[in-house]
N, CA, C and O atoms as a MOPAC input file, in Angstrom:
PM7 MOZYME 1SCF
protein

 N     24.16600 1    74.76800 1   -81.78100 1
 C     25.43900 1    74.23100 1   -81.36300 1
 C     26.11800 1    73.45000 1   -82.47800 1
 O     27.34600 1    73.47700 1   -82.56200 1
 N     25.40000 1    72.77800 1   -83.31100 1
 C     25.96200 1    71.87800 1   -84.31600 1
 C     26.74300 1    72.61200 1   -85.39300 1
 O     27.77800 1    72.11500 1   -85.83800 1
 N     26.28300 1    73.76800 1   -85.82200 1
 C     26.86300 1    74.44400 1   -86.98700 1
 C     28.30900 1    74.88400 1   -86.81500 1
 O     29.01200 1    75.01100 1   -87.81800 1
 N     28.78200 1    75.11900 1   -85.62400 1
 C     30.15300 1    75.57600 1   -85.40500 1
 C     31.15500 1    74.43200 1   -85.28700 1
 O     32.35400 1    74.66900 1   -85.13600 1
 N     30.67300 1    73.20600 1   -85.35300 1
 C     31.53400 1    72.06100 1   -85.12500 1
 C     31.51700 1    71.10500 1   -86.30600 1
 O     30.54300 1    71.04300 1   -87.05600 1
 N     32.60800 1    70.35800 1   -86.46300 1
 C     32.72600 1    69.37000 1   -87.53000 1
 C     32.25800 1    68.02300 1   -86.99000 1
 O     33.07000 1    67.17800 1   -86.61400 1
 N     30.94100 1    67.83100 1   -86.95400 1
 C     30.35700 1    66.62600 1   -86.37400 1
 C     29.76000 1    65.77200 1   -87.48800 1
 O     29.05200 1    66.29000 1   -88.35200 1
 N     30.03600 1    64.47700 1   -87.47600 1
 C     29.47700 1    63.57700 1   -88.47500 1
 C     27.97600 1    63.42600 1   -88.25200 1
 O     27.47100 1    63.67800 1   -87.15800 1
 N     27.28100 1    63.01900 1   -89.28900 1
 C     25.82900 1    62.79400 1   -89.20100 1
 C     25.52200 1    61.70800 1   -88.16700 1
 O     24.51900 1    61.78900 1   -87.45700 1
 N     26.38100 1    60.69700 1   -88.08500 1
 C     26.18800 1    59.61900 1   -87.10500 1
 C     26.25700 1    60.16800 1   -85.68800 1
 O     25.43000 1    59.81900 1   -84.84600 1
 N     27.24300 1    61.03000 1   -85.41800 1
 C     27.37100 1    61.64600 1   -84.08800 1
 C     26.17600 1    62.53900 1   -83.78800 1
 O     25.65400 1    62.53500 1   -82.67300 1
 N     25.74400 1    63.30900 1   -84.79000 1
 C     24.59900 1    64.19600 1   -84.58700 1
 C     23.38300 1    63.36700 1   -84.18000 1
 O     22.66600 1    63.73400 1   -83.24900 1
 N     23.14800 1    62.25100 1   -84.87200 1
 C     22.00600 1    61.40200 1   -84.52200 1
 C     22.16700 1    60.82100 1   -83.12000 1
 O     21.19100 1    60.72400 1   -82.37500 1
 N     23.39200 1    60.43200 1   -82.75200 1
 C     23.64600 1    59.90300 1   -81.41600 1
 C     23.36600 1    60.96600 1   -80.35100 1
 O     22.74600 1    60.67300 1   -79.32900 1
 N     23.81200 1    62.17300 1   -80.58400 1
 C     23.60500 1    63.26100 1   -79.62800 1
 C     22.14300 1    63.70800 1   -79.58300 1
 O     21.60600 1    63.98800 1   -78.51100 1
 N     21.50400 1    63.77200 1   -80.75800 1
 C     20.12500 1    64.24200 1   -80.84000 1
 C     19.13100 1    63.16000 1   -80.42600 1
 O     18.09800 1    63.45300 1   -79.82400 1
 N     19.44800 1    61.91700 1   -80.74900 1
 C     18.57200 1    60.80400 1   -80.39600 1
 C     17.54800 1    60.46600 1   -81.45500 1
 O     16.94400 1    59.39400 1   -81.40700 1
 N     17.33600 1    61.36600 1   -82.42400 1
 C     16.29900 1    61.12300 1   -83.42900 1
 C     16.81200 1    61.36100 1   -84.84500 1
 O     16.74600 1    60.47400 1   -85.69500 1
 N     17.31900 1    62.55400 1   -85.08700 1
 C     17.63000 1    62.97000 1   -86.45300 1
 C     19.11900 1    63.19700 1   -86.68000 1
 O     19.80900 1    63.77200 1   -85.83800 1
 N     19.59700 1    62.74000 1   -87.82300 1
 C     20.97900 1    63.02900 1   -88.20100 1
 C     21.09800 1    64.39200 1   -88.86900 1
 O     22.20400 1    64.84700 1   -89.15800 1
 N     19.97100 1    65.04300 1   -89.11500 1
 C     19.96100 1    66.35600 1   -89.76300 1
 C     19.66000 1    67.49100 1   -88.79300 1
 O     19.34400 1    68.60100 1   -89.22000 1
 N     19.75300 1    67.23300 1   -87.52300 1
 C     19.45900 1    68.26600 1   -86.51300 1
 C     20.45100 1    69.42000 1   -86.64000 1
 O     21.63700 1    69.20800 1   -86.89500 1
 N     19.95400 1    70.63400 1   -86.46000 1
 C     20.80600 1    71.82400 1   -86.48600 1
 C     21.23300 1    72.24600 1   -85.09500 1
 O     22.20200 1    72.98900 1   -84.93500 1
 N     20.51700 1    71.77800 1   -84.09400 1
 C     20.83900 1    72.10000 1   -82.70900 1
 C     20.73700 1    70.83900 1   -81.86200 1
 O     20.03000 1    69.89100 1   -82.20400 1
 N     21.45200 1    70.85400 1   -80.76300 1
 C     21.41000 1    69.75100 1   -79.80900 1
 C     21.25800 1    70.36900 1   -78.42800 1
 O     21.98000 1    71.30000 1   -78.07100 1
 N     20.31600 1    69.84700 1   -77.65700 1
 C     20.14600 1    70.32500 1   -76.28900 1
 C     21.24900 1    69.71900 1   -75.43100 1
 O     21.46200 1    68.50700 1   -75.43400 1
 N     21.94100 1    70.57600 1   -74.70200 1
 C     23.01900 1    70.10200 1   -73.83500 1
 C     22.90100 1    70.73100 1   -72.45700 1
 O     22.31400 1    71.80100 1   -72.29200 1
 N     23.45800 1    70.06100 1   -71.49000 1
 C     23.62800 1    70.62000 1   -70.15300 1
 C     25.06100 1    71.12100 1   -70.09600 1
 O     26.00000 1    70.34300 1   -70.26100 1
 N     25.23200 1    72.41100 1   -69.86400 1
 C     26.56000 1    73.01700 1   -69.86100 1
 C     27.10600 1    73.11000 1   -68.44100 1
 O     26.49000 1    73.70900 1   -67.56000 1
 N     28.26000 1    72.51100 1   -68.24100 1
 C     28.97500 1    72.64200 1   -66.97000 1
 C     30.02200 1    73.73000 1   -67.18600 1
 O     30.82700 1    73.64500 1   -68.11300 1
 N     30.01200 1    74.73300 1   -66.34800 1
 C     30.95500 1    75.82400 1   -66.52000 1
 C     31.89000 1    75.97600 1   -65.33600 1
 O     31.51500 1    75.70400 1   -64.19500 1
 N     33.08500 1    76.40400 1   -65.61000 1
 C     34.06900 1    76.76500 1   -64.59200 1
 C     34.33000 1    75.67900 1   -63.54700 1
 O     34.11500 1    75.89000 1   -62.35300 1
 N     34.78600 1    74.53800 1   -64.00100 1
 C     35.22400 1    73.49900 1   -63.06500 1
 C     36.66100 1    73.81300 1   -62.70300 1
 O     37.53500 1    73.84500 1   -63.56800 1
 N     36.90100 1    74.04400 1   -61.43000 1
 C     38.25900 1    74.38600 1   -60.99200 1
 C     38.47400 1    73.91500 1   -59.56400 1
 O     37.52900 1    73.76400 1   -58.79100 1
 N     39.71000 1    73.69200 1   -59.23900 1
 C     40.07300 1    73.28100 1   -57.89000 1
 C     40.68800 1    74.47900 1   -57.16200 1
 O     41.45300 1    75.24700 1   -57.74500 1
 N     40.34700 1    74.62300 1   -55.90500 1
 C     40.88900 1    75.70600 1   -55.09100 1
 C     42.23300 1    75.25300 1   -54.50700 1
 O     42.27900 1    74.50100 1   -53.53300 1
 N     43.31300 1    75.72100 1   -55.11500 1
 C     44.64700 1    75.32200 1   -54.67500 1
 C     45.12900 1    76.11300 1   -53.46100 1
 O     46.19500 1    75.82700 1   -52.91600 1
 N     44.35300 1    77.10000 1   -53.04000 1
 C     44.75600 1    77.85200 1   -51.85600 1
 C     44.48500 1    77.07200 1   -50.56600 1
 O     44.99100 1    77.42700 1   -49.50200 1
 N     43.68300 1    76.00800 1   -50.67000 1
 C     43.44400 1    75.14400 1   -49.50900 1
 C     44.53200 1    74.08200 1   -49.44700 1
 O     44.76400 1    73.36700 1   -50.42300 1
 N     45.18700 1    73.97800 1   -48.32100 1
 C     46.22600 1    72.95900 1   -48.16500 1
 C     45.60300 1    71.56700 1   -48.20300 1
 O     44.61300 1    71.29700 1   -47.52400 1
 N     46.18700 1    70.70600 1   -48.99100 1
 C     45.76000 1    69.30800 1   -49.10400 1
 C     44.26800 1    69.19000 1   -49.40200 1
 O     43.56700 1    68.39600 1   -48.77500 1
 N     43.79600 1    69.96400 1   -50.33800 1
 C     42.39800 1    69.92900 1   -50.75300 1
 C     42.07000 1    68.52800 1   -51.30700 1
 O     42.63800 1    68.12800 1   -52.32300 1
 N     41.17300 1    67.78900 1   -50.66200 1
 C     40.89700 1    66.41200 1   -51.08100 1
 C     39.95400 1    66.29600 1   -52.27600 1
 O     39.76100 1    65.19800 1   -52.79800 1
 N     39.36900 1    67.39100 1   -52.71300 1
 C     38.39200 1    67.32800 1   -53.79800 1
 C     39.10900 1    67.09400 1   -55.12800 1
 O     40.07600 1    67.77900 1   -55.46200 1
 N     38.61900 1    66.12500 1   -55.86400 1
 C     39.17000 1    65.76400 1   -57.17400 1
 C     38.11600 1    66.04400 1   -58.24000 1
 O     36.92900 1    66.16000 1   -57.93600 1
 N     38.55700 1    66.15000 1   -59.48700 1
 C     37.62200 1    66.38800 1   -60.58300 1
 C     36.55900 1    65.30600 1   -60.64000 1
 O     35.38800 1    65.60400 1   -60.87700 1
 N     36.94900 1    64.05000 1   -60.42800 1
 C     35.97200 1    62.95900 1   -60.52500 1
 C     34.82500 1    63.16300 1   -59.54000 1
 O     33.68400 1    62.81400 1   -59.84600 1
 N     35.10700 1    63.72100 1   -58.36400 1
 C     34.05900 1    63.98500 1   -57.37000 1
 C     33.11300 1    65.08700 1   -57.85300 1
 O     31.89400 1    64.96300 1   -57.73800 1
 N     33.67700 1    66.14500 1   -58.38400 1
 C     32.87900 1    67.26700 1   -58.88400 1
 C     32.02700 1    66.81000 1   -60.06600 1
 O     30.83800 1    67.12000 1   -60.13900 1
 N     32.64300 1    66.07200 1   -60.98800 1
 C     31.94100 1    65.62900 1   -62.18900 1
 C     30.83200 1    64.63400 1   -61.83200 1
 O     29.74500 1    64.69100 1   -62.40700 1
 N     31.09300 1    63.73500 1   -60.90200 1
 C     30.07200 1    62.78000 1   -60.46300 1
 C     28.87200 1    63.51400 1   -59.86900 1
 O     27.72500 1    63.18500 1   -60.17200 1
 N     29.13600 1    64.49500 1   -59.03300 1
 C     28.05900 1    65.28300 1   -58.42800 1
 C     27.25000 1    66.00100 1   -59.51600 1
 O     26.02000 1    65.97800 1   -59.49800 1
 N     27.94500 1    66.63300 1   -60.45400 1
 C     27.26300 1    67.34600 1   -61.54300 1
 C     26.43800 1    66.37600 1   -62.38600 1
 O     25.29600 1    66.67900 1   -62.73200 1
 N     27.00400 1    65.20900 1   -62.72100 1
 C     26.26400 1    64.21600 1   -63.51700 1
 C     25.01800 1    63.74100 1   -62.78300 1
 O     23.97500 1    63.54200 1   -63.40700 1
 N     25.10600 1    63.55500 1   -61.47100 1
 C     23.93800 1    63.11800 1   -60.70500 1
 C     22.81900 1    64.15400 1   -60.76000 1
 O     21.65300 1    63.80200 1   -60.94400 1
 N     23.16800 1    65.42100 1   -60.60100 1
 C     22.16600 1    66.50100 1   -60.69000 1
 C     21.58000 1    66.55600 1   -62.10000 1
 O     20.36800 1    66.69900 1   -62.26500 1
 N     22.43000 1    66.44500 1   -63.10700 1
 C     21.96600 1    66.48800 1   -64.49600 1
 C     21.07200 1    65.28800 1   -64.79600 1
 O     20.08100 1    65.43200 1   -65.51200 1
 N     21.39500 1    64.11300 1   -64.26900 1
 C     20.55100 1    62.92900 1   -64.49700 1
 C     19.15200 1    63.13000 1   -63.93400 1
 O     18.17500 1    62.67500 1   -64.53000 1
 N     19.04300 1    63.80200 1   -62.80000 1
 C     17.72300 1    64.12800 1   -62.24700 1
 C     16.98600 1    65.05900 1   -63.21400 1
 O     15.79800 1    64.87500 1   -63.47900 1
 N     17.69800 1    66.05100 1   -63.73400 1
 C     17.10000 1    66.98800 1   -64.69000 1
 C     16.66400 1    66.27500 1   -65.96400 1
 O     15.60900 1    66.58200 1   -66.51800 1
 N     17.47400 1    65.32000 1   -66.43100 1
 C     17.14100 1    64.57900 1   -67.65200 1
 C     15.80500 1    63.87200 1   -67.52000 1
 O     15.02400 1    63.83900 1   -68.47100 1
 N     15.53100 1    63.30400 1   -66.34800 1
 C     14.25900 1    62.60100 1   -66.16900 1
 C     13.08600 1    63.57200 1   -66.18400 1
 O     11.97100 1    63.18900 1   -66.53700 1
 N     13.32500 1    64.82000 1   -65.80700 1
 C     12.25500 1    65.81300 1   -65.76700 1
 C     12.04500 1    66.52700 1   -67.09800 1
 O     10.90700 1    66.76000 1   -67.50400 1
 N     13.14900 1    66.87800 1   -67.79000 1
 C     13.00600 1    67.70500 1   -68.99700 1
 C     13.69000 1    67.13900 1   -70.23800 1
 O     13.61500 1    67.74500 1   -71.30700 1
 N     14.34500 1    66.00500 1   -70.12200 1
 C     14.98800 1    65.39200 1   -71.28300 1
 C     16.39700 1    65.91200 1   -71.52100 1
 O     16.97900 1    66.61300 1   -70.69200 1
 N     16.91500 1    65.54900 1   -72.66700 1
 C     18.29100 1    65.91000 1   -73.01300 1
 C     19.19300 1    64.70200 1   -72.89100 1
 O     18.87100 1    63.75100 1   -72.18000 1
 N     20.32400 1    64.73400 1   -73.58000 1
 C     21.20100 1    63.57500 1   -73.61400 1
 C     22.66900 1    63.88500 1   -73.34800 1
 O     23.42800 1    63.00100 1   -72.95100 1
 N     23.07000 1    65.12900 1   -73.56500 1
 C     24.49700 1    65.43600 1   -73.65200 1
 C     24.89800 1    66.46100 1   -72.59200 1
 O     24.16300 1    67.40400 1   -72.30000 1
 N     26.08800 1    66.24500 1   -72.02600 1
 C     26.70100 1    67.20200 1   -71.11600 1
 C     27.85600 1    67.85300 1   -71.86700 1
 O     28.69200 1    67.15900 1   -72.44600 1
 N     27.90400 1    69.17000 1   -71.86000 1
 C     28.99000 1    69.90800 1   -72.51200 1
 C     29.81100 1    70.62900 1   -71.46100 1
 O     29.29500 1    71.08100 1   -70.43900 1
 N     31.08700 1    70.72400 1   -71.73500 1
 C     31.99900 1    71.41600 1   -70.84300 1
 C     32.98200 1    72.17500 1   -71.71700 1
 O     33.58100 1    71.58900 1   -72.61900 1
 N     33.15600 1    73.45000 1   -71.47200 1
 C     34.14000 1    74.23800 1   -72.21000 1
 C     35.36900 1    74.40600 1   -71.34900 1
 O     35.27400 1    74.62300 1   -70.14100 1
 N     36.52800 1    74.30500 1   -71.98200 1
 C     37.77900 1    74.42300 1   -71.22500 1
 C     38.87200 1    75.01800 1   -72.09300 1
 O     38.74700 1    75.11200 1   -73.31400 1
 N     39.94500 1    75.41800 1   -71.42900 1
 C     41.12600 1    75.89600 1   -72.14500 1
 C     41.70600 1    74.74900 1   -72.97000 1
 O     41.58900 1    73.58400 1   -72.59100 1
 N     42.31900 1    75.07900 1   -74.07700 1
 C     42.92200 1    74.07400 1   -74.94500 1
 C     44.29800 1    73.69600 1   -74.40700 1
 O     45.32700 1    74.03500 1   -74.99300 1
 N     44.29300 1    72.98500 1   -73.27800 1
 C     45.51100 1    72.57500 1   -72.59400 1
 C     45.57600 1    71.04200 1   -72.59300 1
 O     44.63600 1    70.39400 1   -72.13300 1
 N     46.66700 1    70.44900 1   -73.09800 1
 C     46.73500 1    68.99200 1   -73.18500 1
 C     46.45100 1    68.25600 1   -71.86400 1
 O     45.78100 1    67.22400 1   -71.86800 1
 N     46.95500 1    68.77800 1   -70.74200 1
 C     46.73100 1    68.10800 1   -69.46200 1
 C     45.25400 1    68.14200 1   -69.07400 1
 O     44.72300 1    67.15900 1   -68.55900 1
 N     44.60400 1    69.25300 1   -69.31700 1
 C     43.19400 1    69.39900 1   -68.99500 1
 C     42.34200 1    68.50400 1   -69.89200 1
 O     41.42500 1    67.83300 1   -69.41800 1
 N     42.64700 1    68.49600 1   -71.17800 1
 C     41.91500 1    67.64700 1   -72.11700 1
 C     42.08500 1    66.18300 1   -71.73300 1
 O     41.11400 1    65.42600 1   -71.75100 1
 N     43.30400 1    65.77200 1   -71.38600 1
 C     43.55200 1    64.38200 1   -70.97700 1
 C     42.75400 1    64.02800 1   -69.72000 1
 O     42.20600 1    62.92900 1   -69.62700 1
 N     42.68300 1    64.94300 1   -68.76000 1
 C     41.91300 1    64.70700 1   -67.53700 1
 C     40.44200 1    64.48700 1   -67.86500 1
 O     39.82600 1    63.54600 1   -67.36400 1
 N     39.88000 1    65.34900 1   -68.70000 1
 C     38.46900 1    65.23300 1   -69.05300 1
 C     38.20500 1    63.97100 1   -69.86700 1
 O     37.18900 1    63.30600 1   -69.66600 1
 N     39.10600 1    63.63800 1   -70.77900 1
 C     38.94200 1    62.41900 1   -71.57900 1
 C     39.00000 1    61.17900 1   -70.69200 1
 O     38.29000 1    60.20400 1   -70.93700 1
 N     39.82900 1    61.21600 1   -69.68200 1
 C     39.93900 1    60.10600 1   -68.73400 1
 C     38.59500 1    59.82000 1   -68.05600 1
 O     38.32500 1    58.69300 1   -67.64100 1
 N     37.76000 1    60.85400 1   -67.95000 1
 C     36.46500 1    60.72400 1   -67.28700 1
 C     35.30400 1    60.62500 1   -68.28400 1
 O     34.14900 1    60.84700 1   -67.92100 1
 N     35.61500 1    60.29400 1   -69.53600 1
 C     34.57600 1    59.98200 1   -70.50800 1
 C     34.12100 1    61.10200 1   -71.41700 1
 O     33.21400 1    60.90400 1   -72.22500 1
 N     34.72600 1    62.27700 1   -71.30900 1
 C     34.35100 1    63.36400 1   -72.21500 1
 C     35.15900 1    63.23200 1   -73.49900 1
 O     36.27500 1    62.71200 1   -73.49100 1
 N     34.59400 1    63.70100 1   -74.58600 1
 C     35.32900 1    63.68700 1   -75.85000 1
 C     35.40900 1    65.08700 1   -76.42300 1
 O     34.47600 1    65.88200 1   -76.31600 1
 N     36.54200 1    65.36300 1   -77.03100 1
 C     36.78500 1    66.69100 1   -77.61400 1
 C     35.96700 1    66.81000 1   -78.89500 1
 O     35.97300 1    65.91400 1   -79.74000 1
 N     35.27500 1    67.91600 1   -79.02000 1
 C     34.45200 1    68.16100 1   -80.19100 1
 C     35.26800 1    68.93700 1   -81.21400 1
 O     35.70800 1    70.04900 1   -80.92000 1
 N     35.48400 1    68.39100 1   -82.40000 1
 C     36.27300 1    69.10700 1   -83.40300 1
 C     35.52400 1    70.33500 1   -83.91900 1
 O     34.31700 1    70.28900 1   -84.15600 1
 N     36.26200 1    71.43000 1   -84.08800 1
 C     35.65300 1    72.67200 1   -84.56700 1
 C     35.94500 1    72.87300 1   -86.04100 1
 O     36.83600 1    72.23400 1   -86.60000 1
 N     35.19100 1    73.76300 1   -86.66900 1
 C     35.37500 1    74.10700 1   -88.08300 1
 C     36.26400 1    75.33300 1   -88.19500 1
 O     35.75700 1    76.45400 1   -88.24900 1
 N     37.55600 1    75.15300 1   -88.23100 1
 C     38.49600 1    76.21700 1   -88.50400 1
 C     38.46100 1    77.43800 1   -87.60500 1
 O     39.06600 1    78.45500 1   -87.94500 1
 N     37.78900 1    77.37900 1   -86.49000 1
 C     37.77000 1    78.51500 1   -85.56400 1
 C     39.02600 1    78.51400 1   -84.71900 1
 O     39.55400 1    77.45600 1   -84.38000 1
 N     39.49800 1    79.68200 1   -84.38500 1
 C     40.66100 1    79.76500 1   -83.50600 1
 C     40.21900 1    80.29100 1   -82.14300 1
 O     40.68200 1    81.33700 1   -81.68700 1
 N     39.34000 1    79.56900 1   -81.51800 1
 C     38.82100 1    79.93400 1   -80.20600 1
 C     39.76900 1    79.38300 1   -79.15100 1
 O     40.27900 1    78.27100 1   -79.29000 1
 N     40.00400 1    80.14500 1   -78.11100 1
 C     40.90500 1    79.66200 1   -77.04800 1
 C     40.23600 1    78.58400 1   -76.21000 1
 O     40.92000 1    77.82200 1   -75.52700 1
 N     38.91600 1    78.50500 1   -76.25100 1
 C     38.20500 1    77.45900 1   -75.51900 1
 C     37.80300 1    76.34400 1   -76.46300 1
 O     37.49600 1    76.58100 1   -77.63200 1
 N     37.80800 1    75.13000 1   -75.94700 1
 C     37.32000 1    73.99600 1   -76.71300 1
 C     36.10200 1    73.43700 1   -75.98400 1
 O     35.91400 1    73.66600 1   -74.78900 1
 N     35.29200 1    72.71200 1   -76.71800 1
 C     34.09500 1    72.09500 1   -76.14000 1
 C     34.32600 1    70.60200 1   -76.06700 1
 O     34.81500 1    69.97500 1   -77.00800 1
 N     33.95800 1    70.04700 1   -74.91600 1
 C     34.04400 1    68.60000 1   -74.71900 1
 C     32.65400 1    68.11500 1   -74.34400 1
 O     31.90800 1    68.80500 1   -73.64900 1
 N     32.31000 1    66.90800 1   -74.81700 1
 C     30.97700 1    66.36400 1   -74.59300 1
 C     31.02900 1    65.02600 1   -73.88900 1
 O     31.96900 1    64.24700 1   -74.04500 1
 N     29.98700 1    64.78000 1   -73.10700 1
 C     29.79200 1    63.50600 1   -72.42000 1
 C     28.38700 1    63.05600 1   -72.76900 1
 O     27.41800 1    63.77400 1   -72.52300 1
 N     28.27600 1    61.85900 1   -73.34400 1
 C     26.97000 1    61.37800 1   -73.79900 1
 C     26.76900 1    59.94300 1   -73.33700 1
 O     26.89500 1    59.00100 1   -74.11900 1
 N     26.45400 1    59.78900 1   -72.05300 1
 C     26.20300 1    58.43900 1   -71.51800 1
 C     24.95500 1    58.43800 1   -70.69900 1
 O     24.57100 1    57.40000 1   -70.16100 1

């Protein structure tokens, strides 16, 4: 995961927990977070979905380790702002023109 991104050695050590020279980082990947707009007045919010996912991942962390949650999303300013509001940070890429961006949560 590390090689495709422009991550500082300090960040790599923070994500890895041990080494600033790590080539890979174990992450929990959350995929396809979306709201069903076909339901009238759908009360489910992203914060509810993300909280539920984090709780499940925290249980997994105690069993198998790991530190970071990754989420891939479209490169849309509103979506990025929503995810950043909930503690995720955009991971800078190395000159790739991928339509998806990766965001990380490390708490």
